[in-house]
C-alpha positions, 0 to 999 in steps of 0.5 A: 478741150471740152465741147459744149452744146447749148439748147432750150432757147426759143421765143416766149412771152414776157412773164414766161419761162425757159430752161437752157441746158449746156451739155459737155463732151467730157466726163470730168465736167464736175471740176469745171466752173460753168457760166451762162453769159448772154449777148444782146445786139449791140451790147457786150457779152455779160455774165448771167450766172455761174456755178463752181465745182462746189456748187457755189453760185453767182448771179447778175443783179438783173436776174437775181431771184428770177434765174437759177443755175444748177448742175448735174455732173452725172449728165455733164450738164448745167441748166439755167432755169429762167422765170419771169422773163422780160423783153430785156432778157432777149439775147444769145445765151452762151455756156462757158466752162473753165478750169485753171487757165483753160476755158471753152465756149458753146455756140449759143442759143437764142432767147427772145422774149416778146412784150 
């Protein structure tokens, strides 16, 4: 099991930027595929971006070109750089780490974008 802690959320005006961090508790983090998901009130949780152990990335169409996912395995950390934020990006953002059939979730961090 890997313990994940997200940070970096907050309140920002539309057009602003935030960088989220997901720190993992174990040193073998490099083998995990890590994803950022978000859930807005009344909506289903959705994938925002994902990065594999080989650093291949996938983005939701709604964030393509605005968000960037990256990882620093030496720090067991995955980042989500969010630029040009929009009010519709408001949600709780969760980190997910998966390897094989195992996956773990963080507790989430709130991102609120005001118009």
